[in-house]
N, C-alpha and C positions, 0 to 999 in steps of 0.2 A: 561518672555517669552510670546510671542504672542500665540496666538491660530493657526494661520497658521505655524508656525515652530513646536509647538506641534503635529499637524497632519502629517509634514513631517517626524519627527523622528518615529511616530507611525507607518507610512507606511514602513518607512526601516525595524523596527523592526519586523513586520509581514511579509514582503519579506523575511527576512534573517529566520524566524521560519518556513515558508512554505517551505522554500528551504531544510532545517535541516530535516523536516519531510518527504520530496521526499526522500532525500538520506538516512534515515532510512528505509524507505519502500523498496528501491531498496537493500539495505542491506540484510534485510530480505528475500526479493522474491528470490535473486540470492546467499543466503548461501547454501553451500555444502548439508545441511541436509535436505533441504525442498524437493529436488527430489522426495522421495518417498511418500510424502504427495500430490504432485500435480500430481502424476501419478494416485495416488488412487481418487484424486477429478475428474479427467478426467475420470474415470471409471462410476463415479456415474451415470449419466444419462442411461448408458446401464445396471445397475443392475438391474432394474424391469424387462426388457426383459428376462435375464438370469432366472430370478425366473418363469415366464410364460413358457417359451419354455424347460426350464431343468429339 
């Protein structure tokens, strides 16, 4: 096995692993139970203002 063919296989494996990681992130981000967590995180920048004015 030559060095060039080894690099071709490594590149293919890394592409596949990167794509699987991307799909995993998509599944995690768009799973139904994540909505409440994202809503709470979206309100974090305003939490300090509410404590000052409230």
